[in-house]
C-alpha positions in Angstrom: -12.8 -2.8 4.8 -11.7 -5.4 2.3 -7.9 -5.7 1.9 -5.2 -8.0 0.6 -1.8 -8.4 2.2 1.1 -8.5 -0.3 4.2 -10.7 -0.2 6.1 -7.8 1.3 3.5 -7.5 4.1 1.7 -4.4 2.9 -2.1 -4.1 3.3 -3.8 -2.9 0.2 -7.4 -1.8 0.1 -10.1 -2.3 -2.6 -13.8 -1.9 -3.0 -16.2 -4.2 -4.7 -19.6 -3.7 -6.2 -21.9 -5.0 -8.9 -22.6 -8.7 -9.6 -20.4 -11.2 -7.8 -20.8 -13.5 -10.8 -20.1 -10.9 -13.5 -16.9 -10.5 -15.4 -14.4 -8.7 -13.2 -13.4 -5.2 -14.1 -10.5 -3.9 -12.0 -10.2 -0.1 -11.8 -6.7 1.3 -11.1 -6.3 5.0 -10.5 -3.4 7.3 -11.2 -0.8 9.1 -9.1 -2.3 10.5 -5.9 -5.8 9.4 -6.9 -7.9 6.9 -4.8 -10.2 4.1 -5.8 -13.1 6.5 -5.1 -12.1 8.6 -8.1 -13.9 6.0 -10.3 -17.2 7.2 -9.0 -18.7 7.8 -12.5 -17.7 4.3 -13.7 -18.6 2.0 -10.8 -22.4 2.4 -11.1 -22.4 2.2 -14.9 -20.3 -1.0 -14.8 -22.4 -2.5 -12.1 -25.6 -1.8 -13.9 -24.2 -3.5 -17.0 -23.7 -6.7 -14.9 -19.9 -6.5 -14.2 -18.1 -7.3 -11.0 -16.4 -4.0 -10.2 -13.3 -3.9 -8.2 -11.6 -0.5 -7.5 -8.1 -0.8 -6.2 -6.0 1.5 -4.1 -2.4 1.1 -5.0 0.2 1.2 -2.2 0.6 4.7 -0.9 -2.8 5.7 -2.3 -6.3 6.0 -0.8 -6.9 3.7 2.1 -3.9 1.4 1.4 -0.9 1.4 3.6 2.1 3.6 2.7 5.3 1.5 3.4 8.8 2.7 3.5 9.7 0.5 0.4 8.3 -0.6 -2.8 7.9 2.8 -4.5 8.6 1.5 -8.0 6.6 0.6 -11.0 7.8 -3.0 -10.8 6.4 -3.4 -7.3 3.1 -1.7 -8.3 2.7 -4.2 -11.1 3.4 -7.0 -8.7 0.7 -5.6 -6.4 -1.9 -5.8 -9.2 -0.9 -9.4 -9.8 -1.3 -10.2 -6.2 -4.7 -8.6 -6.2 -5.8 -10.8 -9.1 -4.4 -13.9 -7.3 -5.8 -13.1 -3.9 -9.3 -12.6 -5.4 -8.8 -15.5 -7.8 -9.8 -13.3 -10.8 -9.8 -14.7 -14.3 -10.5 -13.0 -17.7 -10.3 -9.7 -15.8 -10.5 -6.4 -17.6 -7.9 -4.0 -16.2 -8.7 -0.3 -16.5 -5.8 1.9 -15.6 -5.9 5.7 -15.4 -2.7 7.6 -15.9 0.1 5.9 -13.8 -2.4 3.2 -13.0 -2.3 2.3 -16.7 1.5 1.8 -16.7 1.1 -0.3 -13.6 -0.8 -2.7 -15.9 2.2 -2.8 -18.3 4.4 -3.6 -15.4 2.1 -6.5 -14.5 2.0 -7.9 -18.0 5.7 -7.6 -18.6 6.5 -9.5 -15.4 3.7 -12.0 -15.3 2.0 -12.2 -18.6 -1.8 -12.2 -19.1 -3.0 -15.5 -17.8 -5.6 -13.8 -15.6 -6.2 -10.8 -17.9 -8.8 -10.7 -20.7 -8.6 -7.1 -21.8 -6.9 -3.8 -21.0 -8.0 -0.2 -21.1 -5.4 2.6 -20.7 -6.8 6.0 -19.8 -4.7 9.0 -21.0 -1.3 7.5 -20.3 1.5 7.5 -22.9 3.6 4.3 -22.8 6.8 6.3 -22.4 6.9 9.8 -21.0 10.3 10.8 -22.4 10.2 12.6 -25.8 12.6 11.2 -28.4 13.0 11.4 -32.1 10.9 8.3 -32.5 8.3 9.2 -29.8 7.1 12.8 -29.8 4.1 11.9 -27.6 5.7 12.1 -24.2 5.2 14.5 -21.3 5.4 18.1 -22.6 9.0 19.4 -22.5 10.4 16.2 -20.9 13.5 15.0 -22.8 17.1 14.1 -22.2 17.9 17.7 -21.3 15.3 17.8 -18.5 15.2 14.2 -17.4 17.0 14.9 -14.1 15.0 17.9 -13.1 11.5 17.7 -14.5 10.0 15.6 -11.7 12.4 16.4 -8.9 9.8 18.2 -6.8 6.5 16.9 -8.2 4.4 17.1 -11.3 5.2 20.3 -13.2 2.6 22.6 -14.6 2.8 22.3 -18.4 0.7 25.5 -18.9 -1.7 23.5 -21.1 -5.5 23.2 -20.6 -5.9 25.5 -17.6 -8.7 24.9 -15.1 -10.5 27.9 -16.5 -10.6 26.3 -20.0 -12.4 23.3 -18.6 -15.5 25.1 -17.5 -17.7 24.8 -14.4 -19.2 21.4 -15.2 -15.9 19.5 -15.8 -14.3 21.2 -12.8 -17.3 20.1 -10.7 -16.9 16.5 -11.7 -13.2 16.6 -10.8 -14.0 18.1 -7.4 -16.5 15.4 -6.7 -14.4 12.4 -8.0 -11.3 13.5 -6.1 -13.3 14.4 -3.0 -11.6 17.7 -2.8 -14.2 19.2 -0.3 -13.4 16.5 2.3 -9.7 15.9 1.7 -8.5 19.2 0.3 -5.7 19.6 -2.3 -2.5 18.0 -1.1 0.3 19.6 -3.0 3.3 18.3 -1.1 5.1 15.1 -2.1 6.7 12.6 0.2 10.1 11.0 -0.6 8.3 7.8 -1.6 5.9 9.6 -3.9 8.8 11.4 -5.6 10.7 8.2 -6.0 7.7 6.5 -7.6 7.1 9.5 -9.9 10.7 9.5 -11.1 10.7 5.8 -11.7 7.4 6.1 -13.6 8.7 8.9 -15.8 11.8 7.0 -16.9 10.0 3.8 -18.0 9.4 2.8 -21.6 6.5 0.3 -21.9 6.3 0.2 -25.7 7.7 -3.4 -25.8 5.2 -4.5 -23.3 2.4 -2.9 -25.4 3.6 -4.7 -28.5 3.9 -8.0 -26.7 0.5 -8.2 -25.0 -1.8 -10.8 -26.4 -5.2 -9.5 -25.3 -7.4 -6.7 -26.7 -6.4 -3.2 -25.6 -8.1 0.2 -25.8 -6.2 3.4 -25.4 -8.3 6.4 -24.4 -7.0 9.9 -24.6 -8.5 13.3 -23.7 -8.1 15.8 -26.6 -7.1 18.5 -24.1 -4.8 16.5 -21.9 -2.7 18.7 -19.7 0.3 16.4 -19.9 0.9 15.0 -23.5 -0.5 15.2 -27.0 -3.6 13.1 -27.5 -2.0 11.5 -30.5 -0.2 9.2 -28.0 -3.3 6.9 -28.0 -3.4 6.0 -31.8 0.4 5.9 -31.8 0.4 3.4 -28.9 -2.4 1.4 -30.5 -0.3 1.1 -33.7 2.2 -1.0 -31.7 -0.1 -3.9 -31.4 -2.7 -5.4 -33.9 -5.0 -6.2 -31.0 -5.2 -2.6 -29.9 -7.5 0.3 -30.8 -7.8 3.9 -29.6 -10.3 6.7 -29.1 -9.8 10.4 -28.4 -12.6 12.1 -26.5 -13.2 15.7 -27.4 -13.4 18.5 -24.8 -11.7 16.1 -22.4 -8.6 16.4 -20.3 -6.1 14.0 -18.6 -8.8 12.8 -16.2 -10.7 11.5 -19.2 -13.1 9.2 -17.3 -14.0 12.0 -14.9 -14.3 15.1 -17.1 -16.5 13.4 -19.7 -17.9 10.3 -17.9 -20.8 9.6 -20.3 -18.6 9.6 -23.4 -15.9 7.6 -21.6 -18.4 5.0 -20.3 -19.9 4.6 -23.7 -16.4 3.9 -25.2 -15.6 1.6 -22.2 -18.8 -0.5 -22.3 -18.6 -0.7 -26.1 -15.1 -2.1 -25.9 -16.1 -4.6 -23.2 -18.9 -5.9 -25.4 -16.4 -6.7 -28.2 -14.1 -8.6 -25.8 -16.7 -10.8 -24.1 -15.9 -14.5 -24.2 
């Protein structure tokens, strides 16, 4: 099982497929999701000639769960150490949900010397709703900042499972490997600490400062925030663009994989060097 060991002595797992000589595409999943959740992207990217690396963040998938390091700063550093350990250059970083904001943590700390392009999958750059940013997590504002994520991810009441239909639910079941792993609904102290830290961050300055092309992808029926977060985030940087996928939820790459892959591969084609 391929792994790297971080500077704080944590073993992190990744998988690799596709062409060893292809441009590296690093897939970084969201909160509680494993590298295997990119099942619908790995084959398509490999077929297109890319070197595909799916990364398990600390505390996720097959990676170790340490007692410390449950912060977005550390998760960004972990991505950097993956790039260094594999000596990746001109890498395309694709982050779903919290994995997307781990990318902004990386760029804000270390810049983009090993990064050629970025794709953010249904993740608003700041989850707190304010007068100048109404695209955060539903009902999360200064009045609820201490309580909203105290016990886990709250149900917003938007886009219920029934509204997704059998096909989209089936894709989620397969990608999240629900039949084998079941649905873990409890949260450890480390997971809650990470979730709280994630919710309090504002990465808009990082978005504005990045000097490589960025694509923000949103699901029109996201359970967590208005899909308008994608064009609003893209407006922060002249190198950024956005796409909203219809009949798609927060797991945009899973629920509508064909449409997502089309957008992803089209973006990659425009950023090739």
